[in-house]
C-alpha positions, 0 to 999 in steps of 0.5 A, spaced: 389 624 535 386 627 530 386 633 534 393 632 536 395 632 529 391 638 528 395 642 532 401 640 529 399 643 522 392 644 518 392 639 512 389 634 516 384 628 513 380 623 517 379 617 513 376 609 513 378 604 509 370 600 511 368 595 515 365 602 519 358 600 521 359 594 525 361 595 532 358 590 537 352 591 539 352 598 537 352 597 530 348 590 531 342 593 533 342 600 529 344 597 523 350 602 523 346 608 525 349 609 531 356 608 528 355 614 523 352 618 528 359 618 532 363 618 525 359 625 523 361 628 530 369 625 529 369 628 523 371 623 518 372 626 511 373 620 507 371 613 507 371 606 502 366 600 503 368 593 507 364 587 505 360 589 512 357 596 510 352 590 505 350 586 512 343 590 512 343 591 504 342 595 500 338 601 501 341 600 508 347 602 505 344 608 501 341 611 507 347 610 512 352 613 506 348 619 505 347 620 512 355 620 512 358 627 512 364 624 509 365 622 502 364 615 500 369 612 494 369 606 491 371 605 484 369 597 483 362 597 486 358 599 480 351 598 477 351 593 471 345 597 467 348 604 467 356 601 467 358 606 472 360 606 480 355 607 485 359 612 488 365 616 486 371 612 484 375 617 488 376 624 492 381 630 490 382 633 496 387 639 496 392 642 502 394 648 500 398 647 494 398 639 494 392 635 492 392 629 494 386 623 490 383 617 495 380 612 491 377 607 494 377 599 494 372 594 496 373 586 496 371 582 490 370 577 496 363 582 498 360 578 492 360 571 496 360 574 504 353 577 503 346 574 500 346 573 493 340 576 493 342 582 496 344 585 488 339 581 484 332 586 482 326 582 483 327 578 476 333 575 479 338 579 475 344 581 477 344 588 477 351 590 481 357 587 482 364 589 484 368 589 477 372 583 479 373 580 471 376 587 470 379 588 477 387 591 476 384 595 469 379 598 473 384 601 478 389 603 473 383 607 469 382 610 475 389 612 477 391 615 471 384 619 471 386 622 478 393 624 475 390 627 470 386 631 474 392 634 478 393 629 484 401 630 485 398 623 490 394 617 490 393 613 496 387 607 495 382 606 502 383 599 500 378 593 503 382 588 501 386 584 505 393 582 505 392 574 506 393 570 499 387 568 495 387 565 488 380 567 487 380 575 490 384 581 489 389 583 496 393 589 497 399 585 494 397 584 488 394 591 486 400 593 488 404 588 484 398 589 477 398 597 477 402 603 477 402 611 480 400 608 486 404 611 493 401 609 499 395 603 500 392 603 507 388 596 507 383 593 511 379 586 511 384 582 513 385 585 521 392 586 520 398 590 524 402 592 517 406 599 520 410 600 514 412 596 508 414 597 501 412 593 496 414 593 489 409 595 484 408 592 476 415 597 475 418 596 481 417 602 484 416 601 492 409 603 494 407 603 502 403 599 505 400 599 512 394 597 516 391 598 523 388 591 525 381 592 528 377 595 534 382 602 534 387 597 537 391 601 533 390 608 529 394 608 523 398 615 521 400 616 514 404 622 514 407 626 508 412 630 510 415 637 507 420 633 502 414 629 500 417 622 503 411 618 505 410 615 512 405 611 516 406 608 524 400 606 529 399 609 534 396 605 541 389 606 543 393 604 550 398 611 549 392 615 547 389 620 553 382 622 552 
């Protein structure tokens, strides 16, 4: 799909919305390293973290993202000692005269989906969190910062899911509580969302899409020459390798 797009335009980026280290035995036996090798061959540009990136512990996570040639972005995984994000909150890519910011966001459920020891020091002190208390305001700051830095579009790579959850934010609640996002590419709930518009905090439409799981479909976000955004899902059955 990437090569097909590159035949039409040089402005192509490949992204992941998380849970990329898991892939049946290939991911589990190698603790994600074989998957990262495949991703490097494909040529991913930007990825964010899903809850399963933390399955093998932080030491392995840091090793995998160091091996990964793509930029890892996450604006809500932070070190409580420094109060800074562990990874860059976003990456701006220039496509000729158009700059697009990709902001990474990981579900706050990650802190409970993996062992609490993952985020503690030897004394049992919690040293990492997912900014649950200031989730929306933190993301709004990142959106505003990306705009101030010159981003013409802001695309969120989220691992939030769409299922209603009173305890943890969803992609729908994120859109409703913020402004300035143009599109959300989502993961976590494995939903198939080809092209849906959701009103943000000001009532302006934000494009939401999710491509399921296990590469049954590949999501394609397009910004045309008129500046209009659209998404579509390409079935793996329709791809001839």
